Structure formats: C-alpha cells, structure tokens
N, C-alpha and C positions, 0 to 999 in steps of 0.2 A: 507626400507631403514634402513639400519644398522648405530647403534650409533657409533657417530665420538668419534675418542681418544683424538684429539685436533682440537682446534679451531683458524681460521686466517681471522683477519680481517685487511684490508688493502692489495690491488693487484694491487701495483705497480710493479716494476720490479722484486725488492727484495723479496716483499710478494708472489708474483705468482709464483716464482723459488722456494722460500723454501716449499711452499705449495707443489708442484711436487715431491720436494723431500722427504717428508715425504710419500706420495701417493705411490713413487718409492719402500719405505722400507716397504711396505703393511702396513703402518698404515693411519687406515681410516681417513679421514681430511676433515673438515666442512671450506669452506670458503664466506667472507661477503664482501662487497665491498659499500660504499656509492652511489656509480654510478653501477648501475645491469650492465652496457654495459661491464665492464671490468670481472666481474664475468663470464657472459655470453661467452664472449671471450676466457676465460682460459676454461670454461667447451667444449665449440666445438671443441677447439684445443687439450686440453690435458684430458677430464674428462674420467675416469674410475670407478670402482667397489670401489677405494678407495679415491676419490675425488669427494666431492659434494658440490655445491653451494647452497645458498639463496637469494633470493630478498630483506628479510627484517630483523631486529636485531631480534625479537621474534624468528623468525621459526630457524634460525642459534642458537640460545641459546639452543631451545629445542633438536636439533639434536645432542647436546654433553653429553658423558657418565659424570656422577655425582661423585666426585664434577668435576665440569668444569675447564678446561684448556686452556685460550685462549692468542695465540698469537699476539701481536698489531705490526703490519706493517707500522707506518704509520708517516707524516713529525714529525719530533720534534716539542715541544714546544705546542702552542694555540691547533693544534689538536689533542694531545695526551689528554688532559684534557677536551676537547669537547667529545671525545669517551668514555671517563672514567664516565664524567657528564650522558651520555645518559647510560651506563652499569649498573653502581653502584645500581641503585633502580633493576634493573633486577636480578641480583646476590644472592648468597644464601651464609651463611657462609661456609668457607671450599673452596670456587673456587680461584681458581689460573689466574692471571692474569700477564702477561709477556708483558714487554715492549722491544722488540727486535729492537728497533730504536734508533738513536743516540742523545738520550735525555742527557740534562746537570745534571751530577750526583745529584746536588743539588733539581733540581726538581723531582728525583726521591724519594729520601729523603723527601720530602713533600708529595709527593702521597704516598707512603708506608705508613706513619703515617696516612694518611686520610683514607684510603682504611680499615686498621688494625682497626679501629672504627666499620665497618660494620663486622668484622670477614672476611675480605677480602685478601688473602697473595698477595702482589703484589711484582715482582721480576723484577729487570732492569736488563737486559742481552745484554750486547753488543755484534755485530754478525761482523765478518770479512772476507771478501773474494768476495765481489763484487758479480755480477749477477751469474758468474760462480760459484762461491762458494758457494752461497744458493742453487745453482742447484745442484752441484756434494757434497758440504759439507764443511764449512765453519768453525771457528774457532768461539768457542762462551764462551763470559765471564759473567757468573751471579753472582750477589751480592743479598744476601737474607738477611733479617732482623732477629730480633732475634726471631719471632715466629715462622721461619722455620728452625732454629739451629744456633747458634753462631758459629761454628767448620765449617760451610760449606758446610754442607750433606743437602739437601733438604728431608723433611720428607715425600713428596710424592713421594717414590719409581719408581710409573709408570711413573711419569713425567720427571724422570732421565733418565728412559731407552728409551722413545720415544726420548727425545733429544741425547741422545749419537747414536741411531741409524742414526740420520741425520747429525753428525759432521763431520767435515774430520778425517784423522789418524793421530797420532804422529807419530816420528822416531821409536818406537816400538809397532806400530799398537793398541796405546791406543787411547781411543775417545778424541776429541782436545775440551773438555768441562770443564770448570773451576769453583769451586765453592767456592766464597769468600763470608767472614763473615762481614756483615754491608749493611747497606739499599746504594744504590748506589755504593757500590764498585765495583760491574759488570760495569757499566756504566764508572765508574772512570778509570778503567786500559783500555777500550775501549779509552775514551778520549787520553790518554797517550801512546797508539799503535799507535794513529793516529797521536800525534805530532812526534815522532820517524819517522813514515812513512812520513811527511811532509821534516823532515830533510835530511832522506836517500836519497828521491828523490831529493832534492836540491842538495847534493852532486853529484848524478850521472849527472845531467844536467848540474853542473858547469865543470864535467870532458869531458863531451861532447862538451861545448863550448869551450873548453880550446884545445882540439883535433882538432876544426873546424876551431878555429880562428889563434891559435899560430902556430899547426902543420901543417894545411891547410890541413887536411883528408876529404876526403869525406864520406859520408853515410854509404856507404855501406861498406866503410875500417873501418871505426869507429864500425860500427855492427860487421862486423867479430871479430874487439878486443875485443869486450862484450861477443861474443858467446864463445871466446877464454877463459875470464878470467870466464865464467859461468861453465867453468869444472874443475875452482881450486878454493881456499878458498874464493873467491865470489859467490860460487853457491848459487842463490837464485833467486826468485819469479821477482823481480824487476829488476836485473840483465838481465834474461831469456826475460823479456817481452822487455827489453829496447833495445836489439839486432833485436828483431821482429819488433819493431815501427820503429826503423832506416833503416832497411833493407826494408821495405815497398815501392812499387813502387806507383808513383799517377794513378789512375784508371782514373782520367779527363786529364792529359796531360802528358808531358816529366817527367823525374826526379822521383824524391824522394818526397814522401807525406809530409816527414818533413820539408820539405823546404816551403810548402805552408801550414802549419798551424800556424795562429798568434800567436803570442810569446804572451800570454795574461794567464796567469795562474787562472781558478778559485779556491774556497774554501767554504767549507760549515760550517766552525766555528769551530770544534773542535781544530783544530791548535792555532786559537785565543783563545779558552777556556783553552786550556794546558799552554800557555804562560800568559794569566790570573791568574791562580791558581799558578801557578810557582813562580809569582812577590806576591802574597798576601802572600806566604808562605817562601820567602826568599831564595828560592831554585835557583840556577841558571842552565837554560838550555839555554846557548847562540846560539846552533846551530839550536833549534827549533824557539828559539825568530827570529833569521836571517833567516829561510825559510818562517816564515809567511812574514816579512818585503819583502823579494825577491818576492812573489806572489805580495804583496801589490803596490811594484815599478812597477810590470810588467804590472798591469792594467791601470798605466799611458802611454800607448802606443804613443798616439798620440802626447805627450808632448815629449815623450823620441825621436821620429822620429825630433822633429824638433830643440831639443838640440844637436844630433849628426850632426847637420850642424855646428851649434855655437861653439861644443867644438869638433874641428876634431882631435882626439886623432889617429894616426897611427900607424900601428904596425912598432916597432924597428927592421928592417931586419939585423941590427949587432950583434944583440944576439946571442951566442950559446946555442941553445935549449939543454936540458938534455933529454936523451933516456925516450920516453913516455911509454915504455913499466912496467917502475917502478910506473906510476900512478895505477897500479895495488894496490902496497903496501899503498899508500898515502890513496887511496879510502876506502880500509878495515879497515886499523886504523881507519880514520873517522868515519865509520858506527860503529866500536867498539865505540867509543866516545857517538854518538848519542843515542845506548842503554844505556851506563852508566848514561847518564843525566836522561832518561826518567826513569829508574829504580831506582834512586837516589830520583826521585820526588815520584814514588808509593811509596817507604820505608817510606818517612817522612809522608806524608799523611795517610797513613794504621796506625801508632802510632800515629799523632795526633787525628784521627777519632776512634781510638781503633778497627781498622778491622782488620779480620784476613785473611790477603794476604801473602802467600807464593811464593815469587820472582822465584822460582824454577819452581814453577807449573805454574806460569804466562808465564814463558818461554817454558813450556813444551806444553802448548796449544797454542803455535805463532807457533808451529814447522808444523802444517800442515794447509789448509786452507785459512789462514789469509794473508796479501798484505805483511807484513813484514816476512815470514816464510824465511829461509836462513839454508843451513847446520851450520854456526857459531853460531847457536842458541842451538847446542849439546854441544860446548865448554862453553857458556855463564850457561847453565844450571850446568854445572859441578862446575863453577867458585862459583855459589852462594851456594852450598850444605854446604860449612865449613866458610863460613866468618860469623864473630860475630856482633853482634848487632852495636858494637862500630866503626867498621871498615867503611870505604869508598870503594867503589868498586873499586876505583885507587888504592887499596894497595891490592889487588889481586895478588899473585905473578904471575898467568897467564897472569893476564892484564899486567904488566908492561915487561913480555917477549915478548909483543906482539907491546905494543906501544913505549919503548925505543929506538928498533933500527929502526924503520918504521919512528919516527919523526924527526931524522934527516935528512930525504927526502923532507921534507916541505918545510922547507925556501928556497930552490934553486929552487923551483916551483912556490912559491908564489910570490919569487922574480921576476922569468922570465914572469909571469903573470901580474905582474905589468908594466911591461918595455912595456910588448905588449897588455897593457891595456885590458884585459880581465878580470870583474869582478869576484871574487872566495869570495864571502859574506859568504858562507856556510865555507868553506874550513878555512878563516880568523878566524872567529867565532870558530872554533874547535879548531884550535890550537893555540888562546889566550885562549881558557877555559884551556886548560892544560898546558901551561905557569903560568897563574893567580894561578891556583890549586896546582902549586908546586913551588911558588914564597914565600920562606921563610920571607922576610921581604918585604910586599908590600909598594906602597905609601898611605895606607889610613891612616897612621901617620898623614901626611901635611894634609889630609883631616879633620881629628880631629881637627888641630890646628887652622885650618882656620875656623870651624864651632864654636871653643870655642871663635874665637877672634870677629866674628861679631853676635854670637848668645848667647854668655855664656853657650854652648851647653855640656860643661866640657868633660872630656878626662880619661883615664885611664892610666898608667903608667908601664911599665916592669919592672921597678925595686923597686916599692913599691905599697902594696895593698891602695884601697879605688878610690876616685871618686875627680879629679881635676877640679881646673878652674884657670887661669891665667890673671890676667891684663895684656894684653899686648902690652898698649901704655904708 
C-alpha cells in the first residue's frame, strides 16, 4: 500500500466528496471515519489506487507520509475538540492538522495555540462550494498562525501544492486557495462569506416573492426571467440555480416543486455568528442582520398561518405596477451593498486582530467554486486594488457609478411592495443602510441629548472641543 500524501477524517457528504476530489487528481488519500460503515461505503463505490480507508485511527496515521497532513471534515464545535483530543497524543512535532469545517474563528484561535505547544501546526480553513464544489473544486480560505508565516504562505509547500490541485479556478485559471495571516482568519473569511450569502439569498427570495404576489407571475415565468438575468450583469451561481429551482416540476404531482416546499428556512449558525461579531465590533451589516431575522421569522410558520387569517392584508388592485424588468437593476445594486457590508467587516476585523488579509485576494478566491461566485467579483476585485486604508468602500468611484443611478429605482418598488403587502425586509435594510450612511446630519444628536437628560451620559458639540453635560430641568 502506497503512503498517503494527505489524510481525511470525517466522511459526511463534504468529507467523502473532497476525498474523491483529491484522489481524482492523482493524490494518494487516506480516509477515516468514526463509524467504519461510511468508510466501507465510500471505498466500495469509489475506491481505487489513490483512495484508501482504515478502520482505526492508529492505522490511518501510520498510512500517512511524514510530516502528516490531516484534513478534518467533522461538525464544528465539540466534535472537533473530541477528534483533536484523540489525535494530539498520536501526532509528532511538525505534523499539520487542517480544520475544513465551519468552525467559529475564536475556537480556531484557541486550538491553534493549544496544538502549537505540542509543535503541531493547526490551520483553520473555510471551504465553500457545497457537495458539488467539494467534489469538483471548492474555494478554500486558509488562516495560518505565526508559526507558518505571518505573510500568508504555508511553510510546507507540498501542502500548498496538494490543496491547489483540489480547488476551483478563478477567472484567470488560478487556484481558488487563499492564505491569510493570523490564526482563525481563514474561518473568519468563510464566516463572512456565509453572511454575504445569507443576504444575497434573501434579496433573491424577496425578488421572487414580489414577482409572484404583486405581478402574479408563475414559477416558470419567473424562472425564465432569472435565466435571462443570468446572461447579464447578474451572472452568478445563485441566480443560475434560482432559475433551475423555480423551473423544477414536482415529481410527486402536478405543478412546480417550489409551491410544495415548506416556507421555513434552515440555518447552521454562520449567519448568526456574523451578526454577533459585527455587533461586537460596531460595524453595521443590516442586510445580513435582516437576512438572519427573516429566516428566524420563517421558522414561526404555524403562527404566521394563524396570523394571516387575523390580519387580512389584501392586494391593492388599484396601484399601477412599475415594469418588473427593472428589478434586475434593483437586485444588482442590492447585491453590491451586501458585498460592501461584508468586506467592510472583514477589513475592520483584520485591522483589530492584526491579521494579514488582502481583500482583493478574498474576492479572487471567491471567483470559483464558492456559493457566492459571480461575474461581479471581477469588478469588485478591480475596485479594491487602489482603495486607501482610510476610504470606505462606498467612496470607490465605480461603486458610486453603480449605486447612484440604480438607487433612484428603489423607492418606487419599495412603496409598491408596501401597498401590495409584500414584505421586503432585506431590500428595505439595504436601502436604509445606504440612506443612513450618506446622511450628513443624522438623528443621533437627539439620542445623545436624551441620554444626557436621563443618565448624564454627556455629549460632544460640533462647535466646541470637549465633553459636555447639561442640567436639563
């Protein structure tokens, strides 16, 4: 049996597919799963000279070339700690463990420091692309601690070459593998990726809802519209699969499958983590916040069904509907705002954590394999090349050229949606974000006056230096 170049622990859908991915590239891959049934099933169906499995952890480790390179594909949280506890005593200094799950970045920081005491290199690496991406080439976001090089290049070039073979390709055929300096930085970038993903999906879903309820279009008509948009500036993976989902007929009955799917969205935590982290840093990401809230509201389906009978908001048939074709521009500008909020959060955190994260590199590795890949990312990558550290992303001239003409469309559609009683929480949040960020004199002066009145919290003045308190009564 040949020595394996990389080992994978955890053979769920993602783990099994990424193992097949490595093997398909001629990389000898060893796999191990706590329950051997999954190992046996994978080998029975896809085993070959490059894919080998082991029933126990000790044999798995013996099968690996030294220094060992092990990719963990297990559920985030306690399961990762459990695997590491079993592994640590069996590993040797110089071995590399990569966490490829959706771990919370602060957990990755803790584990990096813990394993470094034993001389073991720990890399937190976000992987995006779903099961198809894992099989054919995902986007990989690796965060490395000081012991592997602060500037983001892995000291083990063999590992770098192995991972690059398995990744998707960017728009210039480069590997969608990013190395970011700082323990936990890779998982952080993946977390914000997922937050942006939440927000974009919410805008897409609201566009569908508006077309369905206000314009009374059928699923296949909306599918055709999204397919048409896919050929233009909205070209992206999410728009592409939206058209496919809406066009899918029901295999168990008449009509379209979309009408039979329960309107109750799931989530696995990364969206909430993004929101919590943004709150802790004081960075506004209202489009992501609202996307998380919308999923939370969707979970109260039985209550919503009851309340729908008690609050019979009907459609206003007297309103003149604007042409729905312009929703393409509204959705496009909304998606731009989603990226801006997420990237602003990454830049802020990188500075606070002293991480080395190049935003243009983040955008580059999102060009292939990941869920939010889109043609738009070419433009965003160019925008980021000449921005200064003091500039906000909304100040980029190319961003203004997109937002200023398109944002004039929003009030008409938002007002129409309100009259037709179609909730557009994500669009409202995105529009209000831009309005608030461009409001020279906002209402916070009154809030400061009220805080000083009831709590003597003090305030600053525009015309004088210093901190002030007023006896208001």
